[in-house]
C-alpha positions in Angstrom: 227.7 -19.7 -53.5 230.3 -17.4 -54.9 231.8 -14.1 -53.7 233.2 -11.7 -56.3 234.1 -8.1 -56.6 231.2 -6.0 -57.9 231.7 -4.5 -61.3 230.5 -1.2 -62.8 227.7 -3.2 -64.5 226.3 -3.9 -61.0 226.1 -0.2 -60.1 222.4 0.3 -60.7 221.6 -2.9 -58.9 223.8 -1.8 -55.9 221.8 1.4 -55.7 218.5 -0.5 -55.9 219.6 -2.6 -53.0 220.6 0.5 -51.0 217.2 2.1 -51.7 215.5 -1.0 -50.6 217.5 -1.3 -47.5 216.8 2.4 -46.7 213.1 1.9 -47.1 213.3 -1.2 -44.8 215.2 0.8 -42.2 212.7 3.7 -42.3 209.9 1.2 -41.5 211.7 -0.3 -38.5 214.4 2.0 -37.1 215.0 5.6 -36.2 218.3 5.7 -38.1 218.4 5.0 -41.8 220.9 5.3 -44.7 221.0 8.5 -46.8 221.4 8.2 -50.5 225.0 7.3 -51.0 227.4 9.2 -53.3 227.7 7.4 -56.7 231.3 8.5 -57.0 232.1 6.9 -53.7 230.6 3.5 -54.8 232.2 3.8 -58.2 235.6 4.3 -56.6 235.0 1.3 -54.3 234.2 -0.8 -57.4 237.4 0.5 -59.2 239.5 -0.2 -56.1 238.0 -3.7 -55.8 236.5 -2.9 -52.4 232.8 -3.5 -53.3 231.7 -7.2 -53.1 228.7 -9.3 -54.0 227.5 -12.7 -52.8 226.0 -14.7 -55.7 223.8 -17.8 -55.3 222.5 -19.6 -58.4 223.3 -16.6 -60.6 221.5 -14.0 -58.3 223.2 -11.3 -56.3 221.8 -11.9 -52.8 224.0 -9.5 -50.8 226.5 -6.7 -51.3 229.0 -4.9 -49.0 232.1 -2.8 -49.1 235.4 -3.2 -47.3 238.4 -1.0 -46.4 241.6 -1.5 -44.4 241.3 1.8 -42.7 238.5 3.6 -40.9 240.0 6.3 -38.7 237.0 8.6 -38.5 234.9 5.9 -36.8 237.6 3.8 -35.1 240.0 6.6 -34.1 243.0 5.2 -32.2 241.9 1.5 -32.8 242.3 2.2 -36.5 246.0 1.5 -36.0 245.1 -2.2 -35.5 245.4 -4.3 -38.7 241.7 -4.7 -39.6 239.2 -5.3 -42.4 236.2 -3.0 -42.0 232.9 -4.0 -43.5 230.4 -1.4 -44.5 226.9 -1.2 -45.9 225.9 -4.9 -45.9 222.7 -4.9 -48.0 220.6 -7.9 -48.8 218.4 -8.5 -51.8 214.8 -8.1 -50.5 213.9 -11.4 -52.2 216.6 -13.1 -50.0 216.2 -11.6 -46.6 216.2 -13.7 -43.5 218.7 -16.3 -44.7 221.6 -15.2 -42.5 224.0 -14.3 -45.3 226.1 -12.4 -42.8 227.4 -15.8 -41.8 228.8 -16.4 -45.3 230.2 -12.8 -45.3 232.0 -13.4 -41.9 233.5 -16.7 -43.1 234.7 -15.0 -46.3 236.0 -12.1 -44.2 238.0 -14.4 -42.0 239.9 -15.8 -45.0 240.2 -12.4 -46.6 241.7 -11.0 -43.3 244.3 -13.8 -43.1 245.2 -13.4 -46.8 245.7 -9.6 -46.1 247.5 -10.0 -42.8 244.7 -8.5 -40.7 243.9 -9.4 -37.1 240.3 -8.1 -36.8 237.1 -7.8 -38.7 235.2 -4.7 -37.7 231.9 -3.1 -38.5 229.7 -0.4 -37.0 226.0 0.5 -37.0 224.5 3.9 -36.3 222.7 4.1 -32.9 222.0 1.4 -30.4 219.9 -1.1 -32.3 219.4 -4.1 -30.0 218.3 -6.4 -32.9 221.4 -5.6 -34.9 223.6 -6.0 -31.8 222.1 -9.5 -31.3 222.3 -10.3 -35.0 226.0 -9.4 -35.3 227.0 -11.0 -31.9 225.3 -14.2 -33.1 227.9 -14.4 -35.8 230.8 -14.1 -33.4 231.3 -10.4 -33.2 232.0 -8.8 -29.9 229.9 -5.7 -29.2 232.4 -3.2 -28.0 229.9 -0.6 -27.0 228.8 2.8 -28.2 231.1 5.6 -29.5 230.1 9.2 -30.1 231.5 10.3 -33.4 233.1 13.8 -33.5 234.9 14.2 -36.8 232.1 13.4 -39.3 232.4 16.0 -42.1 233.9 13.4 -44.5 231.5 10.6 -43.6 228.1 9.9 -45.2 225.2 12.0 -43.7 223.8 9.3 -41.4 227.1 9.5 -39.3 226.9 13.2 -38.7 226.5 13.8 -34.9 225.9 10.1 -34.5 226.5 7.5 -31.8 227.6 4.2 -33.3 227.7 0.6 -32.1 231.1 -0.9 -32.7 231.7 -4.6 -33.4 234.9 -6.6 -33.6 235.8 -10.2 -34.4 239.4 -11.5 -33.8 240.8 -13.5 -36.7 
């Protein structure tokens, strides 16, 4: 198992994973991802904030990170945190709990970057995702109604989000 920054050569595969995840979400949930902005993802790659988990030469999972997320976390954004966004698993590799490896990596990444929390959010109140993330040690902090969403991807507009936090 290896975790590396994604490269521009991964861009098409990243978008394939996003499309696959969106199709999966549409089959099972009310909320689903929109098509993400290519410039946003390209910038994440350039800023070394887009990641990939590789096992035996295959990308099995991707995600993005940031150290600030004020539009979702509002006042709590002042806390030193790593925010994880858009975890997407290769459809050939689903059901293998790769979030556990991401969490273990994020703990080390947080310490290295002097952060005290790992945080993530999901749109809506998806009980299966709540159970999934809490099984990996996240505390479910409850629901938050977003108000300042103009600069967020479309699925956040007028949304309620579930907030999760893990102390490092």
